[in-house]
C-alpha positions as CSV (number, residue, x, y, z in Angstrom):
1,M,113.4,96.8,87.6
2,S,113.8,98.5,84.3
3,Q,113.5,102.0,85.8
4,V,116.2,101.3,88.4
5,P,119.6,102.4,87.2
6,Q,122.0,99.5,86.5
7,D,124.4,100.7,89.3
8,A,121.5,100.5,91.8
9,E,120.4,97.0,91.0
10,S,122.8,95.1,93.3
11,A,121.7,97.2,96.3
12,I,118.0,96.6,95.5
13,E,118.6,92.9,95.0
14,L,120.4,92.7,98.3
15,L,117.4,94.4,100.1
16,K,115.0,92.0,98.3
17,S,117.0,89.0,99.4
18,V,116.7,90.2,103.0
19,G,113.0,91.3,103.1
20,G,111.4,90.9,99.7
21,D,109.6,93.6,97.8
22,E,107.8,94.7,100.9
23,M,111.0,95.7,102.6
24,V,112.3,97.5,99.5
25,A,109.0,99.5,99.3
26,M,109.2,100.4,103.0
27,M,112.8,101.4,102.8
28,M,112.2,103.6,99.7
29,Q,109.2,105.2,101.3
30,T,111.1,105.9,104.5
31,F,114.1,107.3,102.6
32,I,111.9,109.6,100.4
33,Q,110.3,111.0,103.6
34,F,113.7,111.4,105.3
35,A,115.3,113.0,102.2
36,E,112.5,115.4,101.7
37,E,112.8,116.6,105.3
38,R,116.6,116.8,105.1
39,L,116.7,118.5,101.8
40,A,114.4,121.2,103.0
41,K,116.7,121.7,106.0
42,L,119.8,121.6,103.7
43,N,118.4,124.3,101.5
44,E,117.5,126.4,104.6
45,E,121.1,126.0,106.0
46,R,122.6,126.8,102.6
47,E,120.6,130.0,102.4
48,S,121.9,130.9,105.9
49,G,125.4,130.1,104.9
50,N,125.8,127.5,107.7
51,V,128.5,125.4,106.1
52,S,129.0,123.1,109.0
53,E,125.3,122.2,109.1
54,V,125.2,121.7,105.3
55,A,128.1,119.3,105.6
56,S,126.4,117.4,108.5
57,I,123.2,117.0,106.6
58,A,125.1,115.9,103.5
59,H,126.8,113.3,105.6
60,A,123.5,112.0,106.9
61,L,122.0,111.6,103.4
62,K,125.2,110.1,101.9
63,S,125.2,106.7,103.5
64,S,121.4,106.1,103.2
65,A,121.5,107.1,99.5
66,R,124.4,104.8,98.8
67,Q,122.8,101.9,100.7
68,L,119.7,102.1,98.6
69,G,121.6,102.4,95.3
70,A,121.4,106.1,94.7
71,H,125.1,106.3,94.1
72,S,125.1,109.6,92.2
73,M,123.3,111.3,95.0
74,G,125.6,109.7,97.6
75,E,128.6,111.0,95.6
76,A,127.1,114.5,95.5
77,C,126.6,114.3,99.2
78,A,130.2,113.2,99.7
79,V,131.5,116.1,97.7
80,V,129.5,118.6,99.7
81,E,130.5,117.0,103.0
82,H,134.2,117.0,102.1
83,A,134.0,120.6,100.9
84,G,132.4,121.7,104.1
85,K,134.9,119.9,106.3
86,T,137.9,121.2,104.4
87,G,136.9,124.9,104.4
88,D,135.7,125.1,100.8
89,N,132.6,127.1,101.8
90,D,131.6,128.0,98.2
91,G,132.0,124.3,97.1
92,A,129.8,123.1,100.0
93,L,127.1,125.7,99.5
94,N,127.1,125.5,95.7
95,G,127.1,121.7,95.9
96,V,123.6,121.6,97.4
97,A,122.1,122.1,93.9
98,A,123.9,118.9,92.8
99,I,122.4,116.9,95.7
100,Q,119.0,118.2,94.8
101,R,119.4,117.3,91.2
102,E,120.6,113.8,91.9
103,Y,117.8,113.3,94.4
104,A,115.2,114.3,91.8
105,V,116.6,111.7,89.5
106,A,116.7,109.0,92.2
107,K,113.2,109.9,93.6
108,T,111.6,108.8,90.3
109,W,112.7,105.2,90.5
110,M,112.6,105.1,94.2
111,Q,108.9,106.1,94.2
112,A,108.2,103.4,91.6
113,L,109.7,100.8,93.9
114,A,107.9,102.3,96.9
115,T,104.5,102.0,95.3
116,G,105.1,98.9,93.2
117,A,104.4,100.9,90.0
């Protein structure tokens, strides 16, 4: 687990205790697929200026990211969601880049867990 950030280790260990390495791999693969789809849609909605949909997608990603230990990504999603719900349109739309950055970081270690590398 050396590639996994320290703040994600407890979430990964909990998943392992429930379903072993196989469950962790399956959940990481599923999340990566889900996140790729949602991030494409998130970017599309950002370009359209659809703040309510940006906030909704951020909300959908937030809990899953946090559950799997991608806390920085979850926090970026929470910030975008909050901005969208409180009328900070610029904050919501500009925050999409932070979600994408944090996902790129998380994806590296999540793929390693997904493939057993």
